[in-house]
C-alpha positions as CSV (number, residue, x, y, z in Angstrom):
1,M,0.1,0.0,0.0
2,L,1.3,3.4,-0.9
3,S,1.9,6.0,1.7
4,Q,0.3,9.4,1.2
5,A,3.6,10.8,0.0
6,G,3.8,7.9,-2.4
7,K,0.2,8.7,-3.8
8,L,1.2,12.1,-4.4
9,R,4.4,11.5,-6.1
10,L,2.5,8.9,-8.3
11,A,-0.1,11.4,-9.1
12,A,2.3,14.1,-9.8
13,A,4.1,11.8,-12.4
14,R,1.0,10.8,-14.1
15,G,-0.2,14.4,-14.4
16,D,-3.4,13.5,-12.5
17,V,-4.5,17.1,-11.4
18,G,-7.7,15.6,-9.8
19,Q,-6.0,13.3,-7.6
20,V,-3.2,15.9,-6.6
21,G,-6.1,18.3,-5.8
22,E,-7.9,15.8,-3.7
23,L,-4.8,15.0,-1.7
24,I,-4.3,18.7,-1.2
25,R,-7.7,19.4,-0.1
26,A,-7.6,16.4,2.3
27,K,-4.6,17.8,3.9
28,V,-2.9,14.7,3.8
29,P,0.3,14.5,6.2
30,V,3.2,14.5,3.7
31,T,6.8,15.2,4.4
32,P,8.8,17.5,2.1
33,D,9.5,15.4,-0.8
34,Q,10.4,15.5,-4.5
35,H,6.8,15.9,-5.7
36,S,7.6,19.1,-7.7
37,I,10.6,17.4,-9.3
38,T,8.6,14.5,-10.4
39,A,6.0,16.9,-11.8
40,A,8.5,19.2,-13.5
41,A,10.5,16.4,-15.2
42,C,7.1,15.3,-16.8
43,G,6.1,18.8,-17.8
44,H,3.1,18.9,-15.6
45,T,2.9,22.7,-15.1
46,Q,-0.4,22.8,-13.2
47,I,0.8,20.2,-10.9
48,V,4.0,21.9,-10.1
49,K,2.0,25.1,-9.3
50,M,-0.3,23.3,-7.1
51,I,2.5,21.6,-5.1
52,L,4.6,24.7,-4.6
53,D,1.6,27.0,-4.0
54,N,0.6,24.8,-1.1
55,Q,4.0,24.2,0.1
56,L,4.3,20.4,-0.1
57,S,7.9,20.6,-1.5
58,P,10.2,23.4,-0.8
59,V,10.8,25.4,-4.0
60,N,14.5,24.5,-4.2
61,Q,14.0,20.9,-3.0
62,T,16.8,18.7,-4.8
63,D,17.1,15.2,-5.8
64,A,20.0,12.9,-5.2
65,G,21.9,14.8,-8.0
66,G,21.3,18.1,-6.6
67,K,18.6,19.0,-9.3
68,T,15.6,21.2,-8.5
69,A,12.2,21.1,-10.2
70,L,13.7,24.1,-12.2
71,H,16.9,22.1,-13.4
72,L,14.6,19.3,-14.8
73,A,12.0,21.5,-16.4
74,A,14.6,23.9,-18.0
75,A,16.7,21.0,-19.2
76,A,13.5,19.2,-20.9
77,G,12.4,22.4,-22.4
78,H,9.2,22.8,-20.6
79,M,8.8,26.5,-20.9
80,Q,5.5,26.9,-18.8
81,C,6.7,24.5,-16.1
82,T,10.0,26.5,-15.8
83,Q,8.1,29.7,-15.6
84,G,5.8,28.4,-12.8
85,A,8.8,27.2,-10.7
86,A,10.8,30.4,-11.5
87,V,8.1,32.7,-10.5
88,R,7.6,30.9,-7.2
89,G,11.1,31.5,-6.2
90,S,13.2,28.6,-7.7
91,S,16.7,30.0,-8.3
92,P,18.2,29.7,-11.8
93,A,21.7,30.1,-10.3
94,L,21.6,27.2,-7.9
95,P,24.1,24.6,-8.8
96,N,23.4,20.9,-8.8
97,T,25.9,18.4,-7.5
98,Y,28.1,18.8,-10.7
99,G,28.0,22.6,-10.4
100,D,25.5,23.2,-13.4
101,S,22.8,25.8,-12.7
102,P,19.4,25.4,-14.4
103,L,20.4,28.4,-16.7
104,H,23.8,26.8,-17.6
105,T,22.3,23.5,-18.4
106,T,19.6,25.0,-20.6
107,A,21.5,27.5,-22.5
108,C,24.9,25.6,-22.9
109,R,23.8,21.9,-23.0
110,Y,20.3,21.8,-24.5
111,G,20.1,25.2,-26.3
112,H,16.5,26.0,-25.2
113,A,16.7,29.5,-25.9
114,G,13.0,30.3,-24.8
115,V,13.6,28.7,-21.4
116,S,16.9,30.6,-21.0
117,R,15.0,34.0,-21.5
118,I,12.4,33.0,-19.0
119,L,15.1,32.2,-16.4
120,L,17.0,35.4,-17.2
121,S,13.8,37.5,-16.8
122,A,12.4,35.7,-13.8
123,H,15.9,36.1,-11.9
124,P,18.4,38.1,-13.6
125,L,21.9,37.1,-12.3
126,T,23.8,39.5,-10.3
127,P,27.3,40.3,-11.5
128,G,28.6,38.0,-8.8
129,E,26.4,35.1,-9.8
130,H,27.3,35.6,-13.4
131,A,31.2,35.7,-12.6
132,E,30.7,32.5,-10.6
133,Q,28.9,30.9,-13.7
134,E,31.6,31.9,-15.8
135,R,34.3,30.6,-13.6
136,R,32.6,27.2,-13.2
137,H,31.9,26.7,-16.8
138,R,35.0,28.2,-18.6
139,T,35.7,26.5,-21.7
140,A,39.3,25.6,-22.4
141,Y,40.4,27.1,-25.8
142,W,43.2,25.3,-27.7
């Protein structure tokens, strides 16, 4: 039998807005978990918003690799999901375990220009953050 957190994670992964809503309305006791990460990876924008708005997952909750919902939504090119997480305070400058921020991953690895614009408009990098990103990801020139 699934725990309440398990039911929420499964519903988030399936994109089952109705079940997620029922679990939220029933105020099921769930521990902070990776629900928003699961939904973001699958591109379920409405569910990401519901989970973050009801504080069922911290906005910068990470998985085992240090990736947030914003990392996964941005890397997959889910523009609306990226915007939903970004406007709720998820940081585009927060590095994962490998030092990659959502912005770096999106712009440099996957080339999602639209997602990069969303990240920059939601949270412009400070000069210090920009310098740190450059330092961390400097390309060697031969």
